[in-house]
Each structure stands twice: as C-alpha cells, then as structure tokens.
KESE-151987 format. One record per residue (C-alpha): residue in one letter; x, y, z. Coordinates in pm, 1 decimal, always signed. Layout:
BEGIN
- A|X|Y|Z
...
end
This chain:
BEGIN
- M|+929.4|+4113.1|+10402.9
- K|+1216.7|+4145.8|+10156.0
- I|+1570.8|+4008.9|+10137.8
- E|+1842.2|+4213.5|+9970.7
- Q|+2209.5|+4148.7|+9910.1
- I|+2423.9|+4431.9|+10042.4
- D|+2711.9|+4568.1|+9838.0
- T|+3010.7|+4470.6|+10045.2
- V|+3303.1|+4228.9|+10041.3
- R|+3220.5|+3866.8|+9956.4
- C|+3363.3|+3637.1|+10223.6
- V|+3502.0|+3286.0|+10234.1
- I|+3328.9|+3232.7|+10569.9
- G|+3126.0|+3540.7|+10663.3
- E|+3044.9|+3523.2|+11033.9
- G|+3004.1|+3710.1|+11362.3
- P|+2803.0|+4021.2|+11262.5
- V|+2793.3|+4297.0|+11526.3
- W|+2578.7|+4607.4|+11479.6
- D|+2719.9|+4912.8|+11654.4
- V|+2441.0|+5150.0|+11756.9
- A|+2677.7|+5442.4|+11817.0
- E|+2831.3|+5426.1|+11469.6
- Q|+2525.0|+5286.9|+11288.2
- A|+2755.5|+5040.1|+11119.3
- L|+2784.5|+4664.3|+11077.7
- Y|+3102.3|+4481.4|+11175.1
- F|+3155.8|+4120.8|+11068.3
- I|+3440.3|+3877.3|+11006.8
- D|+3575.4|+3644.7|+10740.7
- I|+3703.8|+3343.3|+10934.1
- L|+3937.2|+3191.2|+10674.9
- G|+3993.7|+3521.8|+10500.1
- K|+4140.6|+3641.0|+10834.7
- K|+3960.6|+3973.8|+10818.2
- V|+3746.2|+4207.9|+11026.6
- L|+3512.9|+4420.1|+10812.7
- R|+3301.1|+4729.6|+10877.4
- F|+3010.9|+4817.9|+10646.7
- D|+2854.1|+5162.8|+10664.9
- P|+2499.7|+5146.0|+10520.1
- G|+2485.3|+5524.9|+10500.1
- S|+2783.4|+5565.4|+10270.4
- G|+2803.4|+5212.7|+10133.0
- D|+3172.7|+5199.8|+10226.2
- T|+3346.1|+4889.5|+10362.0
- R|+3665.8|+4905.2|+10564.3
- V|+3880.0|+4593.6|+10611.2
- W|+4140.8|+4497.0|+10871.3
- D|+4362.5|+4191.3|+10823.3
- V|+4436.1|+3979.9|+11131.4
- P|+4729.7|+3739.7|+11163.4
- D|+4536.5|+3415.1|+11208.1
- V|+4203.1|+3242.3|+11156.7
- I|+3938.7|+3443.1|+11344.9
- G|+3641.5|+3290.2|+11525.9
- S|+3458.2|+3603.5|+11644.9
- M|+3498.6|+3968.3|+11743.3
- A|+3347.3|+4228.4|+11974.6
- L|+3386.0|+4601.5|+12004.7
- R|+3562.6|+4741.7|+12313.0
- A|+3442.1|+5015.0|+12544.4
- G|+3790.7|+5164.9|+12527.6
- G|+3804.7|+5162.6|+12148.2
- G|+3902.4|+4905.6|+11890.0
- A|+3796.0|+4544.1|+11923.5
- V|+3875.2|+4209.7|+12076.7
- V|+3916.5|+3923.5|+11829.8
- A|+3912.3|+3551.5|+11904.6
- L|+4202.6|+3405.8|+11708.0
- T|+4303.2|+3039.6|+11722.7
- N|+4539.6|+3072.6|+12020.2
- G|+4357.8|+3332.4|+12231.4
- V|+4173.9|+3661.7|+12250.6
- H|+4365.4|+3954.2|+12099.9
- T|+4307.5|+4326.9|+12086.6
- L|+4270.2|+4492.0|+11747.0
- D|+4366.7|+4858.1|+11713.1
- F|+4149.5|+5011.4|+11441.9
- E|+4394.7|+5297.8|+11388.0
- T|+4710.7|+5093.0|+11334.5
- G|+4561.5|+4753.5|+11246.8
- S|+4790.5|+4585.7|+11499.8
- C|+4687.3|+4286.4|+11711.6
- A|+4820.4|+4195.9|+12055.8
- L|+4749.1|+3890.1|+12268.4
- L|+4515.7|+3973.0|+12558.0
- A|+4416.1|+3634.4|+12703.1
- T|+4481.0|+3267.8|+12636.0
- S|+4435.9|+2925.9|+12793.9
- S|+4640.5|+2608.3|+12814.6
- D|+4332.5|+2433.8|+12670.3
- L|+4399.6|+2598.3|+12333.3
- N|+4639.5|+2387.0|+12131.4
- E|+4687.0|+2222.7|+11792.5
- M|+4354.2|+2039.9|+11837.6
- V|+4138.6|+2318.6|+11987.2
- Q|+4077.3|+2678.7|+11876.2
- L|+3852.0|+2968.1|+11973.9
- A|+3521.6|+3008.3|+11791.3
- D|+3203.4|+3216.3|+11820.4
- G|+3161.7|+3475.8|+12094.1
- K|+2950.9|+3769.9|+12212.4
- V|+2946.6|+4020.6|+12498.6
- D|+2696.9|+3995.5|+12785.5
- R|+2527.5|+4303.3|+12930.7
- R|+2792.0|+4335.6|+13203.1
- G|+3068.2|+4364.4|+12944.6
- R|+3208.5|+4010.4|+12958.9
- F|+3320.2|+3840.5|+12638.1
- I|+3163.0|+3494.0|+12629.6
- V|+3353.6|+3283.6|+12377.1
- G|+3359.8|+2915.7|+12292.3
- S|+3623.4|+2683.6|+12157.6
- S|+3594.5|+2395.0|+11913.5
- D|+3772.3|+2074.9|+11821.1
- R|+3954.8|+2137.5|+11494.8
- T|+3859.8|+1792.2|+11363.6
- M|+3499.0|+1832.6|+11489.0
- K|+3517.2|+1468.3|+11600.0
- E|+3586.7|+1506.6|+11971.9
- A|+3404.7|+1713.0|+12237.4
- R|+3720.8|+1900.7|+12336.3
- G|+3563.7|+2245.0|+12320.5
- K|+3476.0|+2469.1|+12614.4
- L|+3281.8|+2786.5|+12684.1
- Y|+3463.0|+3074.7|+12856.2
- A|+3372.5|+3404.3|+13020.8
- M|+3633.2|+3683.2|+13000.7
- G|+3579.3|+3988.9|+13217.3
- A|+3768.3|+4317.3|+13221.2
- D|+4058.4|+4136.6|+13393.8
- A|+4126.2|+3948.8|+13067.1
- I|+4116.5|+3600.5|+13222.5
- L|+3940.6|+3318.2|+13036.6
- R|+3728.6|+3131.9|+13293.4
- E|+3563.4|+2804.0|+13192.7
- I|+3184.8|+2798.2|+13233.3
- D|+3107.1|+2480.1|+13033.8
- N|+3277.0|+2197.3|+12843.2
- D|+3192.5|+1883.9|+12640.8
- I|+3150.8|+2082.2|+12317.1
- F|+3233.3|+1976.4|+11960.2
- L|+3170.0|+2301.6|+11770.0
- S|+3075.5|+2611.8|+11970.6
- N|+2829.2|+2853.7|+11813.0
- G|+2567.8|+3122.8|+11866.1
- P|+2593.8|+3250.7|+12225.0
- C|+2316.4|+3499.7|+12310.5
- W|+2094.8|+3594.6|+12606.2
- S|+1730.2|+3635.7|+12696.1
- P|+1628.2|+4002.4|+12731.5
- D|+1627.9|+3972.2|+13113.8
- D|+1977.6|+3811.5|+13113.9
- S|+1853.8|+3503.8|+13302.4
- I|+1911.8|+3255.7|+13017.6
- L|+2226.0|+3197.7|+12811.9
- Y|+2175.5|+3016.6|+12483.0
- H|+2459.2|+2831.6|+12311.6
- S|+2475.1|+2573.0|+12033.4
- D|+2689.3|+2269.2|+11966.4
- S|+2661.0|+2257.6|+11589.9
- I|+2784.4|+1900.2|+11551.9
- R|+2510.2|+1784.1|+11788.0
- N|+2249.7|+1988.9|+11593.1
- T|+2141.3|+2116.8|+11933.4
- V|+2075.0|+2456.0|+12090.4
- F|+2120.6|+2452.5|+12468.3
- A|+1983.7|+2686.6|+12733.5
- Y|+2150.9|+2758.6|+13069.5
- D|+2048.0|+2943.7|+13380.5
- Y|+2278.6|+3246.8|+13363.8
- D|+2398.1|+3456.5|+13656.4
- I|+2465.6|+3798.1|+13507.5
- A|+2631.2|+3914.9|+13831.3
- T|+2903.6|+3649.3|+13817.3
- G|+2909.5|+3542.4|+13452.3
- T|+2844.0|+3178.3|+13537.0
- A|+2608.7|+2925.8|+13379.2
- R|+2443.8|+2609.2|+13511.4
- N|+2163.3|+2362.7|+13434.9
- R|+2246.1|+2299.3|+13069.6
- R|+1939.8|+2166.8|+12890.0
- V|+1812.9|+2121.8|+12535.6
- F|+1631.6|+2429.0|+12400.6
- A|+1584.2|+2325.9|+12036.9
- S|+1708.7|+2083.7|+11771.6
- T|+1784.7|+2159.8|+11407.0
- E|+1772.2|+1794.1|+11296.5
- D|+1455.4|+1853.0|+11091.7
- L|+1570.1|+2185.9|+10944.5
- G|+1826.1|+2043.3|+10703.6
- G|+2135.2|+2202.5|+10856.9
- I|+2332.6|+2288.5|+11167.6
- P|+2266.7|+2564.7|+11422.6
- D|+2497.9|+2857.7|+11356.9
- G|+2502.2|+3223.2|+11465.9
- A|+2202.7|+3353.2|+11660.9
- T|+2056.4|+3662.6|+11824.4
- I|+1753.3|+3747.2|+12040.7
- D|+1474.5|+3996.7|+11969.6
- T|+1294.2|+4218.2|+12221.8
- D|+1020.5|+3956.0|+12264.2
- G|+1275.9|+3694.7|+12370.1
- C|+1256.9|+3499.3|+12043.1
- M|+1576.6|+3354.2|+11896.5
- W|+1673.4|+3418.3|+11535.2
- M|+1924.7|+3169.3|+11397.5
- A|+2107.8|+3090.2|+11074.5
- I|+2071.4|+2726.2|+10972.8
- C|+2396.0|+2661.2|+10788.5
- E|+2363.3|+2411.5|+10499.7
- G|+1985.6|+2433.3|+10544.8
- Q|+1934.0|+2754.8|+10339.7
- K|+1720.7|+2903.2|+10618.7
- V|+1695.1|+3164.3|+10889.7
- V|+1452.1|+3058.0|+11161.1
- Q|+1276.9|+3213.8|+11458.3
- F|+1234.8|+3008.5|+11775.8
- R|+985.6|+3111.2|+12042.9
- P|+1112.5|+3141.8|+12404.7
- D|+971.4|+2791.9|+12468.9
- G|+1189.6|+2647.2|+12189.5
- G|+903.1|+2605.0|+11942.8
- L|+957.0|+2695.5|+11577.9
- E|+774.2|+3019.6|+11494.0
- R|+896.1|+3118.0|+11146.9
- V|+1115.5|+2987.9|+10864.7
- I|+1269.6|+3220.1|+10605.3
- D|+1419.4|+3067.2|+10290.5
- M|+1749.2|+3231.1|+10201.8
- P|+1910.1|+3269.3|+9855.8
- V|+2222.7|+3084.3|+9980.5
- K|+2263.9|+2730.7|+10111.8
- C|+2492.8|+2830.4|+10398.3
- P|+2374.1|+3135.0|+10593.8
- A|+2611.8|+3161.9|+10887.1
- S|+2498.6|+3424.2|+11138.1
- V|+2240.9|+3694.7|+11207.1
- M|+2228.0|+4033.0|+11380.9
- F|+1963.4|+4304.7|+11413.0
- G|+2068.7|+4646.6|+11289.7
- G|+1946.2|+4971.9|+11143.4
- A|+1836.2|+5286.7|+11324.1
- A|+1537.8|+5106.5|+11479.3
- L|+1714.6|+4768.8|+11510.5
- D|+1442.8|+4624.3|+11287.6
- Q|+1662.9|+4497.3|+11003.5
- L|+1816.3|+4149.3|+11022.6
- Y|+2163.8|+4121.3|+10871.3
- V|+2267.3|+3772.4|+10757.0
- T|+2621.6|+3665.9|+10670.0
- S|+2700.6|+3352.6|+10470.3
- L|+2985.1|+3123.9|+10374.5
- S|+3102.1|+2971.5|+10049.6
- P|+3128.6|+2591.1|+10041.5
- A|+3416.6|+2635.9|+9798.5
- F|+3660.7|+2610.4|+10091.5
- L|+3539.0|+2250.7|+10131.9
- G|+3608.9|+2177.5|+9768.5
- R|+3243.2|+2211.8|+9669.2
- E|+3109.0|+2418.4|+9382.8
- A|+3011.6|+2769.6|+9493.1
- A|+2693.7|+2944.3|+9383.0
- P|+2707.0|+3312.4|+9276.1
- L|+2576.8|+3452.2|+9608.5
- D|+2769.7|+3224.7|+9845.7
- G|+2974.0|+3433.0|+10091.6
- C|+2759.1|+3742.7|+10041.1
- T|+2586.2|+3938.9|+10318.0
- F|+2214.8|+4014.2|+10317.7
- V|+1962.6|+4229.5|+10500.5
- I|+1602.8|+4125.2|+10570.4
- E|+1345.9|+4401.1|+10616.5
- G|+979.9|+4398.2|+10714.0
- L|+997.6|+4129.0|+10982.2
- G|+789.5|+4331.3|+11228.7
- V|+1029.5|+4270.8|+11518.4
- T|+1322.2|+4457.1|+11674.0
- G|+1650.3|+4347.9|+11825.2
- L|+1853.9|+4453.9|+12126.8
- P|+2167.1|+4673.3|+12129.0
- E|+2495.2|+4480.9|+12140.3
- P|+2713.0|+4563.6|+12443.9
- R|+3084.7|+4637.1|+12425.5
- Y|+3359.6|+4446.4|+12602.2
- A|+3424.0|+4627.1|+12929.5
- A|+3797.0|+4698.1|+12891.1
end
C-alpha cells in the first residue's frame, strides 16, 4: 500500500469526491472555496468552476453537467457556461439550516442531507430528490449530515451524524427511495475524530474518512473495524474509489486554518491510496 499526494488544487475544505467512470476523472468540491473541481489523472489537468454560495456536495447528471447542493437548495451547474440555476429547495432550509453531503442512489435519486449551521441543534434532515426535482424528507433529527452510501445490493443506506460520532444504517427501499429502521452501525468515539465522507467497496465494506482523527478506516458489513490507515493530514474529509479498475482510493482533506488553527503543509490536499486489494463500485448519475 502507498499514499501519494496528487498534484491538484489545494482546498480550504476538500470534500465530496466523485469518480466518473465514463471520463476517468475525479470531481470534488471546496466547500468554503465555493468551487467544483475536476482532476484528470491522465493529463494531470484540473478544471475549476466557481459556484455562487457555500457548496455541500455535488453529483453528475445523466443529461450533462452536475447538480450542486448549495446552502438554499439544489442547483444545476452547466459545465459549458459555468452558470447555476435553482432546481429544488425546501422551506426547511433557512438561516439556521443548510444542505450538506449527498450522493446518488442506483435509481438516479440524489440523496442529500442538511445540517444545523451552529451544529448545536438537531435541525437537519435527510432528503431524496428524484427526477421530478422535489426534495422529499426521509429522516430528521440530524446535527451534521455526512457520508450517505449504500450496500452493494441497495438494501441498506448508511448515513452519519458527525456531531453524534455515529454512523447509522437504515433499511432502504430502492424502488421508492425511502428509509426506515434507523439503527447504530458504528461509532467513531474511539477513533479520535468524527465520521465524515464514506463509500462502499464490492465486498460491502465501508471506507470512511475520520476527520480530526488523521485516519481512513474500513468497517466490515457488521460494523466491526477491519483496517485503519494513518493519513499524512489530521483532517481527511471524504473518500472515493477511482482509477480504471476502481481500485484506487482518493481522499480529500480540509485545512483547519478556516477555524483559526495553524495549518500544516499538506492540509487541504488530495491523496490517492494504492495497493489496498479491494475495488469500489461505479457512482451513478442523477437521473435528470
């Protein structure tokens, strides 16, 4: 196994990596930098799009471009013009609540959470947005929404509340995009940090960034801790399998400088881990 820094833009809060199989490229976001980025490992080039507000997550669209979760709703992003347009919002989004992490299920729905801006009240919710561009609530009682991902057979939705240091599992109905039976899957209390972005490998194991804990970890499908990888940054933020064989794990990170803390030289950089001996699953596109 080896960990390498990739030569791309250093972020304030690097999050939400999405590997696109068709383009063989990595998309990711800078939350406070208000940017969507695309890194091409083949050429080494990085393309950057500025968005008009803080961005919580993004997903590629079947019809081209992307959807981006900005503070007040889900917007479209046109890669040709760089323009954003509001696609869906909710009356639950206000000066105290904003959209956060999100991913697309294998029926093309964008599953996106919201978070309390103070991180002190459980005002956040989890939404499912189908091709009709309506945000439908599927869970609530969330402080800081993070890391949605699914078991390979689509029967389990995983989602973290970072403030609670808890990863939850739900029974997921892929036909309707609904979730029930929320239960504890794993805790990060003993890992030195909070649960952040996550993804699932072909064996059904979860790979997760432990922000502030300087680790990427692998959880077995039963929630047991299988592997711990020490990272060269204190705050890894999210993970995503990529590469031609989906056997490389990309890891974004954030810089604690935005909190007024001293930043280390690699904070905010993006990394790739090779030689893990596992493979990931292709990321779907939003259906519209």
